[in-house]
Chimera marker file (.cmm) of the C-alpha trace (Angstrom):
<marker_set name="trace">
<marker id="1" x="-12.078" y="-21.462" z="-46.179" r="1" g="1" b="0" radius="0.5"/>
<marker id="2" x="-10.163" y="-19.535" z="-48.669" r="1" g="1" b="0" radius="0.5"/>
<marker id="3" x="-11.695" y="-21.458" z="-51.733" r="1" g="1" b="0" radius="0.5"/>
<marker id="4" x="-15.470" y="-20.526" z="-50.830" r="1" g="1" b="0" radius="0.5"/>
<marker id="5" x="-16.888" y="-17.145" z="-53.077" r="1" g="1" b="0" radius="0.5"/>
<marker id="6" x="-18.007" y="-14.191" z="-50.868" r="1" g="1" b="0" radius="0.5"/>
<marker id="7" x="-21.196" y="-12.496" z="-52.161" r="1" g="1" b="0" radius="0.5"/>
<marker id="8" x="-21.147" y="-8.517" z="-51.562" r="1" g="1" b="0" radius="0.5"/>
<marker id="9" x="-24.920" y="-8.621" z="-52.371" r="1" g="1" b="0" radius="0.5"/>
<marker id="10" x="-25.956" y="-10.765" z="-49.341" r="1" g="1" b="0" radius="0.5"/>
<marker id="11" x="-27.521" y="-8.945" z="-46.720" r="1" g="1" b="0" radius="0.5"/>
<marker id="12" x="-25.272" y="-9.903" z="-44.014" r="1" g="1" b="0" radius="0.5"/>
<marker id="13" x="-22.329" y="-8.732" z="-45.483" r="1" g="1" b="0" radius="0.5"/>
<marker id="14" x="-24.084" y="-5.607" z="-46.653" r="1" g="1" b="0" radius="0.5"/>
<marker id="15" x="-25.037" y="-5.038" z="-42.912" r="1" g="1" b="0" radius="0.5"/>
<marker id="16" x="-21.382" y="-5.635" z="-41.533" r="1" g="1" b="0" radius="0.5"/>
<marker id="17" x="-19.921" y="-2.950" z="-43.873" r="1" g="1" b="0" radius="0.5"/>
<marker id="18" x="-22.672" y="-0.533" z="-43.030" r="1" g="1" b="0" radius="0.5"/>
<marker id="19" x="-22.100" y="-1.189" z="-39.439" r="1" g="1" b="0" radius="0.5"/>
<marker id="20" x="-18.197" y="-0.766" z="-39.611" r="1" g="1" b="0" radius="0.5"/>
<marker id="21" x="-18.584" y="2.758" z="-41.712" r="1" g="1" b="0" radius="0.5"/>
<marker id="22" x="-21.102" y="4.276" z="-39.155" r="1" g="1" b="0" radius="0.5"/>
<marker id="23" x="-18.708" y="2.771" z="-36.457" r="1" g="1" b="0" radius="0.5"/>
<marker id="24" x="-15.821" y="4.609" z="-38.084" r="1" g="1" b="0" radius="0.5"/>
<marker id="25" x="-17.653" y="7.762" z="-38.800" r="1" g="1" b="0" radius="0.5"/>
<marker id="26" x="-19.033" y="7.983" z="-34.889" r="1" g="1" b="0" radius="0.5"/>
<marker id="27" x="-15.461" y="7.224" z="-33.518" r="1" g="1" b="0" radius="0.5"/>
<marker id="28" x="-13.954" y="10.112" z="-35.994" r="1" g="1" b="0" radius="0.5"/>
<marker id="29" x="-16.493" y="12.233" z="-34.643" r="1" g="1" b="0" radius="0.5"/>
<marker id="30" x="-15.775" y="11.785" z="-31.062" r="1" g="1" b="0" radius="0.5"/>
<marker id="31" x="-11.951" y="11.460" z="-31.453" r="1" g="1" b="0" radius="0.5"/>
<marker id="32" x="-10.313" y="14.856" z="-30.631" r="1" g="1" b="0" radius="0.5"/>
<marker id="33" x="-8.628" y="16.850" z="-33.340" r="1" g="1" b="0" radius="0.5"/>
<marker id="34" x="-5.915" y="18.671" z="-31.213" r="1" g="1" b="0" radius="0.5"/>
<marker id="35" x="-4.245" y="16.736" z="-28.648" r="1" g="1" b="0" radius="0.5"/>
<marker id="36" x="-2.347" y="19.037" z="-26.099" r="1" g="1" b="0" radius="0.5"/>
<marker id="37" x="1.171" y="17.630" z="-24.871" r="1" g="1" b="0" radius="0.5"/>
<marker id="38" x="1.759" y="18.504" z="-21.257" r="1" g="1" b="0" radius="0.5"/>
<marker id="39" x="4.947" y="20.340" z="-20.617" r="1" g="1" b="0" radius="0.5"/>
<marker id="40" x="7.269" y="19.653" z="-18.057" r="1" g="1" b="0" radius="0.5"/>
<marker id="41" x="8.260" y="22.746" z="-15.590" r="1" g="1" b="0" radius="0.5"/>
<marker id="42" x="11.417" y="23.713" z="-16.340" r="1" g="1" b="0" radius="0.5"/>
<marker id="43" x="14.192" y="22.726" z="-13.746" r="1" g="1" b="0" radius="0.5"/>
<marker id="44" x="15.750" y="25.883" z="-12.354" r="1" g="1" b="0" radius="0.5"/>
<marker id="45" x="19.336" y="25.750" z="-11.014" r="1" g="1" b="0" radius="0.5"/>
<marker id="46" x="18.825" y="29.285" z="-9.687" r="1" g="1" b="0" radius="0.5"/>
<marker id="47" x="19.592" y="29.537" z="-5.979" r="1" g="1" b="0" radius="0.5"/>
<marker id="48" x="16.998" y="32.107" z="-5.501" r="1" g="1" b="0" radius="0.5"/>
<marker id="49" x="14.020" y="29.746" z="-5.875" r="1" g="1" b="0" radius="0.5"/>
<marker id="50" x="15.685" y="27.258" z="-3.454" r="1" g="1" b="0" radius="0.5"/>
<marker id="51" x="14.198" y="26.595" z="0.014" r="1" g="1" b="0" radius="0.5"/>
<marker id="52" x="16.448" y="27.235" z="2.791" r="1" g="1" b="0" radius="0.5"/>
<marker id="53" x="15.098" y="26.200" z="6.310" r="1" g="1" b="0" radius="0.5"/>
<marker id="54" x="15.134" y="28.200" z="8.986" r="1" g="1" b="0" radius="0.5"/>
<marker id="55" x="16.255" y="27.673" z="12.474" r="1" g="1" b="0" radius="0.5"/>
<marker id="56" x="12.501" y="27.497" z="13.314" r="1" g="1" b="0" radius="0.5"/>
<marker id="57" x="11.977" y="24.755" z="10.569" r="1" g="1" b="0" radius="0.5"/>
<marker id="58" x="15.316" y="22.705" z="11.721" r="1" g="1" b="0" radius="0.5"/>
<marker id="59" x="14.026" y="22.851" z="15.521" r="1" g="1" b="0" radius="0.5"/>
<marker id="60" x="10.411" y="21.600" z="14.077" r="1" g="1" b="0" radius="0.5"/>
<marker id="61" x="11.951" y="19.061" z="12.179" r="1" g="1" b="0" radius="0.5"/>
<marker id="62" x="13.925" y="17.823" z="14.815" r="1" g="1" b="0" radius="0.5"/>
<marker id="63" x="11.091" y="17.822" z="17.325" r="1" g="1" b="0" radius="0.5"/>
<marker id="64" x="9.065" y="15.534" z="15.109" r="1" g="1" b="0" radius="0.5"/>
<marker id="65" x="12.318" y="13.199" z="14.722" r="1" g="1" b="0" radius="0.5"/>
<marker id="66" x="12.307" y="12.749" z="18.562" r="1" g="1" b="0" radius="0.5"/>
<marker id="67" x="8.865" y="12.084" z="18.661" r="1" g="1" b="0" radius="0.5"/>
<marker id="68" x="9.086" y="9.450" z="15.976" r="1" g="1" b="0" radius="0.5"/>
<marker id="69" x="12.127" y="7.779" z="17.921" r="1" g="1" b="0" radius="0.5"/>
<marker id="70" x="10.303" y="7.667" z="21.227" r="1" g="1" b="0" radius="0.5"/>
<marker id="71" x="7.081" y="6.259" z="19.468" r="1" g="1" b="0" radius="0.5"/>
<marker id="72" x="9.175" y="3.520" z="18.083" r="1" g="1" b="0" radius="0.5"/>
<marker id="73" x="11.080" y="2.865" z="21.308" r="1" g="1" b="0" radius="0.5"/>
<marker id="74" x="7.521" y="2.501" z="23.025" r="1" g="1" b="0" radius="0.5"/>
<marker id="75" x="6.457" y="0.275" z="20.231" r="1" g="1" b="0" radius="0.5"/>
<marker id="76" x="9.444" y="-2.121" z="20.882" r="1" g="1" b="0" radius="0.5"/>
<marker id="77" x="8.955" y="-2.059" z="24.857" r="1" g="1" b="0" radius="0.5"/>
<marker id="78" x="5.439" y="-2.852" z="24.002" r="1" g="1" b="0" radius="0.5"/>
<marker id="79" x="6.432" y="-5.907" z="21.840" r="1" g="1" b="0" radius="0.5"/>
<marker id="80" x="9.098" y="-7.171" z="24.613" r="1" g="1" b="0" radius="0.5"/>
<marker id="81" x="6.330" y="-6.761" z="27.435" r="1" g="1" b="0" radius="0.5"/>
<marker id="82" x="3.704" y="-8.906" z="25.102" r="1" g="1" b="0" radius="0.5"/>
<marker id="83" x="6.309" y="-11.478" z="24.248" r="1" g="1" b="0" radius="0.5"/>
<marker id="84" x="6.962" y="-11.568" z="28.219" r="1" g="1" b="0" radius="0.5"/>
<marker id="85" x="3.486" y="-12.047" z="28.971" r="1" g="1" b="0" radius="0.5"/>
<marker id="86" x="3.064" y="-15.014" z="26.374" r="1" g="1" b="0" radius="0.5"/>
<marker id="87" x="5.953" y="-16.684" z="28.039" r="1" g="1" b="0" radius="0.5"/>
<marker id="88" x="4.393" y="-16.349" z="31.141" r="1" g="1" b="0" radius="0.5"/>
<marker id="89" x="1.155" y="-17.831" z="30.151" r="1" g="1" b="0" radius="0.5"/>
<marker id="90" x="2.139" y="-20.628" z="28.220" r="1" g="1" b="0" radius="0.5"/>
<marker id="91" x="3.960" y="-23.571" z="29.083" r="1" g="1" b="0" radius="0.5"/>
<marker id="92" x="5.274" y="-26.328" z="27.115" r="1" g="1" b="0" radius="0.5"/>
<marker id="93" x="2.928" y="-29.411" z="28.855" r="1" g="1" b="0" radius="0.5"/>
<marker id="94" x="-0.115" y="-27.302" z="27.400" r="1" g="1" b="0" radius="0.5"/>
<marker id="95" x="-0.685" y="-26.015" z="31.106" r="1" g="1" b="0" radius="0.5"/>
<marker id="96" x="-1.020" y="-22.165" z="31.465" r="1" g="1" b="0" radius="0.5"/>
<marker id="97" x="-1.161" y="-19.861" z="34.288" r="1" g="1" b="0" radius="0.5"/>
<marker id="98" x="0.509" y="-16.617" z="35.867" r="1" g="1" b="0" radius="0.5"/>
<marker id="99" x="2.186" y="-18.592" z="38.676" r="1" g="1" b="0" radius="0.5"/>
<marker id="100" x="2.848" y="-22.066" z="37.925" r="1" g="1" b="0" radius="0.5"/>
<marker id="101" x="2.348" y="-24.578" z="41.158" r="1" g="1" b="0" radius="0.5"/>
<marker id="102" x="4.786" y="-27.614" z="41.098" r="1" g="1" b="0" radius="0.5"/>
<marker id="103" x="3.670" y="-30.290" z="43.486" r="1" g="1" b="0" radius="0.5"/>
<marker id="104" x="6.462" y="-30.660" z="46.085" r="1" g="1" b="0" radius="0.5"/>
<marker id="105" x="7.844" y="-27.309" z="45.461" r="1" g="1" b="0" radius="0.5"/>
<marker id="106" x="8.331" y="-24.549" z="47.947" r="1" g="1" b="0" radius="0.5"/>
<marker id="107" x="4.938" y="-23.840" z="48.264" r="1" g="1" b="0" radius="0.5"/>
<marker id="108" x="4.021" y="-27.307" z="48.987" r="1" g="1" b="0" radius="0.5"/>
<marker id="109" x="5.749" y="-27.605" z="52.258" r="1" g="1" b="0" radius="0.5"/>
<marker id="110" x="3.808" y="-27.269" z="55.099" r="1" g="1" b="0" radius="0.5"/>
<marker id="111" x="4.612" y="-25.539" z="58.518" r="1" g="1" b="0" radius="0.5"/>
<marker id="112" x="4.927" y="-28.023" z="61.476" r="1" g="1" b="0" radius="0.5"/>
<link id1="1" id2="2" r="1" g="1" b="0" radius="0.2"/>
<link id1="2" id2="3" r="1" g="1" b="0" radius="0.2"/>
<link id1="3" id2="4" r="1" g="1" b="0" radius="0.2"/>
<link id1="4" id2="5" r="1" g="1" b="0" radius="0.2"/>
<link id1="5" id2="6" r="1" g="1" b="0" radius="0.2"/>
<link id1="6" id2="7" r="1" g="1" b="0" radius="0.2"/>
<link id1="7" id2="8" r="1" g="1" b="0" radius="0.2"/>
<link id1="8" id2="9" r="1" g="1" b="0" radius="0.2"/>
<link id1="9" id2="10" r="1" g="1" b="0" radius="0.2"/>
<link id1="10" id2="11" r="1" g="1" b="0" radius="0.2"/>
<link id1="11" id2="12" r="1" g="1" b="0" radius="0.2"/>
<link id1="12" id2="13" r="1" g="1" b="0" radius="0.2"/>
<link id1="13" id2="14" r="1" g="1" b="0" radius="0.2"/>
<link id1="14" id2="15" r="1" g="1" b="0" radius="0.2"/>
<link id1="15" id2="16" r="1" g="1" b="0" radius="0.2"/>
<link id1="16" id2="17" r="1" g="1" b="0" radius="0.2"/>
<link id1="17" id2="18" r="1" g="1" b="0" radius="0.2"/>
<link id1="18" id2="19" r="1" g="1" b="0" radius="0.2"/>
<link id1="19" id2="20" r="1" g="1" b="0" radius="0.2"/>
<link id1="20" id2="21" r="1" g="1" b="0" radius="0.2"/>
<link id1="21" id2="22" r="1" g="1" b="0" radius="0.2"/>
<link id1="22" id2="23" r="1" g="1" b="0" radius="0.2"/>
<link id1="23" id2="24" r="1" g="1" b="0" radius="0.2"/>
<link id1="24" id2="25" r="1" g="1" b="0" radius="0.2"/>
<link id1="25" id2="26" r="1" g="1" b="0" radius="0.2"/>
<link id1="26" id2="27" r="1" g="1" b="0" radius="0.2"/>
<link id1="27" id2="28" r="1" g="1" b="0" radius="0.2"/>
<link id1="28" id2="29" r="1" g="1" b="0" radius="0.2"/>
<link id1="29" id2="30" r="1" g="1" b="0" radius="0.2"/>
<link id1="30" id2="31" r="1" g="1" b="0" radius="0.2"/>
<link id1="31" id2="32" r="1" g="1" b="0" radius="0.2"/>
<link id1="32" id2="33" r="1" g="1" b="0" radius="0.2"/>
<link id1="33" id2="34" r="1" g="1" b="0" radius="0.2"/>
<link id1="34" id2="35" r="1" g="1" b="0" radius="0.2"/>
<link id1="35" id2="36" r="1" g="1" b="0" radius="0.2"/>
<link id1="36" id2="37" r="1" g="1" b="0" radius="0.2"/>
<link id1="37" id2="38" r="1" g="1" b="0" radius="0.2"/>
<link id1="38" id2="39" r="1" g="1" b="0" radius="0.2"/>
<link id1="39" id2="40" r="1" g="1" b="0" radius="0.2"/>
<link id1="40" id2="41" r="1" g="1" b="0" radius="0.2"/>
<link id1="41" id2="42" r="1" g="1" b="0" radius="0.2"/>
<link id1="42" id2="43" r="1" g="1" b="0" radius="0.2"/>
<link id1="43" id2="44" r="1" g="1" b="0" radius="0.2"/>
<link id1="44" id2="45" r="1" g="1" b="0" radius="0.2"/>
<link id1="45" id2="46" r="1" g="1" b="0" radius="0.2"/>
<link id1="46" id2="47" r="1" g="1" b="0" radius="0.2"/>
<link id1="47" id2="48" r="1" g="1" b="0" radius="0.2"/>
<link id1="48" id2="49" r="1" g="1" b="0" radius="0.2"/>
<link id1="49" id2="50" r="1" g="1" b="0" radius="0.2"/>
<link id1="50" id2="51" r="1" g="1" b="0" radius="0.2"/>
<link id1="51" id2="52" r="1" g="1" b="0" radius="0.2"/>
<link id1="52" id2="53" r="1" g="1" b="0" radius="0.2"/>
<link id1="53" id2="54" r="1" g="1" b="0" radius="0.2"/>
<link id1="54" id2="55" r="1" g="1" b="0" radius="0.2"/>
<link id1="55" id2="56" r="1" g="1" b="0" radius="0.2"/>
<link id1="56" id2="57" r="1" g="1" b="0" radius="0.2"/>
<link id1="57" id2="58" r="1" g="1" b="0" radius="0.2"/>
<link id1="58" id2="59" r="1" g="1" b="0" radius="0.2"/>
<link id1="59" id2="60" r="1" g="1" b="0" radius="0.2"/>
<link id1="60" id2="61" r="1" g="1" b="0" radius="0.2"/>
<link id1="61" id2="62" r="1" g="1" b="0" radius="0.2"/>
<link id1="62" id2="63" r="1" g="1" b="0" radius="0.2"/>
<link id1="63" id2="64" r="1" g="1" b="0" radius="0.2"/>
<link id1="64" id2="65" r="1" g="1" b="0" radius="0.2"/>
<link id1="65" id2="66" r="1" g="1" b="0" radius="0.2"/>
<link id1="66" id2="67" r="1" g="1" b="0" radius="0.2"/>
<link id1="67" id2="68" r="1" g="1" b="0" radius="0.2"/>
<link id1="68" id2="69" r="1" g="1" b="0" radius="0.2"/>
<link id1="69" id2="70" r="1" g="1" b="0" radius="0.2"/>
<link id1="70" id2="71" r="1" g="1" b="0" radius="0.2"/>
<link id1="71" id2="72" r="1" g="1" b="0" radius="0.2"/>
<link id1="72" id2="73" r="1" g="1" b="0" radius="0.2"/>
<link id1="73" id2="74" r="1" g="1" b="0" radius="0.2"/>
<link id1="74" id2="75" r="1" g="1" b="0" radius="0.2"/>
<link id1="75" id2="76" r="1" g="1" b="0" radius="0.2"/>
<link id1="76" id2="77" r="1" g="1" b="0" radius="0.2"/>
<link id1="77" id2="78" r="1" g="1" b="0" radius="0.2"/>
<link id1="78" id2="79" r="1" g="1" b="0" radius="0.2"/>
<link id1="79" id2="80" r="1" g="1" b="0" radius="0.2"/>
<link id1="80" id2="81" r="1" g="1" b="0" radius="0.2"/>
<link id1="81" id2="82" r="1" g="1" b="0" radius="0.2"/>
<link id1="82" id2="83" r="1" g="1" b="0" radius="0.2"/>
<link id1="83" id2="84" r="1" g="1" b="0" radius="0.2"/>
<link id1="84" id2="85" r="1" g="1" b="0" radius="0.2"/>
<link id1="85" id2="86" r="1" g="1" b="0" radius="0.2"/>
<link id1="86" id2="87" r="1" g="1" b="0" radius="0.2"/>
<link id1="87" id2="88" r="1" g="1" b="0" radius="0.2"/>
<link id1="88" id2="89" r="1" g="1" b="0" radius="0.2"/>
<link id1="89" id2="90" r="1" g="1" b="0" radius="0.2"/>
<link id1="90" id2="91" r="1" g="1" b="0" radius="0.2"/>
<link id1="91" id2="92" r="1" g="1" b="0" radius="0.2"/>
<link id1="92" id2="93" r="1" g="1" b="0" radius="0.2"/>
<link id1="93" id2="94" r="1" g="1" b="0" radius="0.2"/>
<link id1="94" id2="95" r="1" g="1" b="0" radius="0.2"/>
<link id1="95" id2="96" r="1" g="1" b="0" radius="0.2"/>
<link id1="96" id2="97" r="1" g="1" b="0" radius="0.2"/>
<link id1="97" id2="98" r="1" g="1" b="0" radius="0.2"/>
<link id1="98" id2="99" r="1" g="1" b="0" radius="0.2"/>
<link id1="99" id2="100" r="1" g="1" b="0" radius="0.2"/>
<link id1="100" id2="101" r="1" g="1" b="0" radius="0.2"/>
<link id1="101" id2="102" r="1" g="1" b="0" radius="0.2"/>
<link id1="102" id2="103" r="1" g="1" b="0" radius="0.2"/>
<link id1="103" id2="104" r="1" g="1" b="0" radius="0.2"/>
<link id1="104" id2="105" r="1" g="1" b="0" radius="0.2"/>
<link id1="105" id2="106" r="1" g="1" b="0" radius="0.2"/>
<link id1="106" id2="107" r="1" g="1" b="0" radius="0.2"/>
<link id1="107" id2="108" r="1" g="1" b="0" radius="0.2"/>
<link id1="108" id2="109" r="1" g="1" b="0" radius="0.2"/>
<link id1="109" id2="110" r="1" g="1" b="0" radius="0.2"/>
<link id1="110" id2="111" r="1" g="1" b="0" radius="0.2"/>
<link id1="111" id2="112" r="1" g="1" b="0" radius="0.2"/>
</marker_set>
């Protein structure tokens, strides 16, 4: 491959060179000259800029915390109820029912 002569007067070679030239000009014309850098906001250690919660803010945050805790407790109770229901409905032998009848059990005894 490297021992071949490349002819610069070939139509394909000139076409490729012209395409590269024009694409470079197009990219250069679209590329922005000035790139603006974003500046970070200065960190202020000034105590005047700090937010100090009022008693109303603290009460509101506490009430939100209580609501979240109650919701989590309700979810835990619902999950436990679902597990209980599923355990009542499914039996190891493949049968299912809310009340399991066992032949010869207390329900099967007839009154004389």
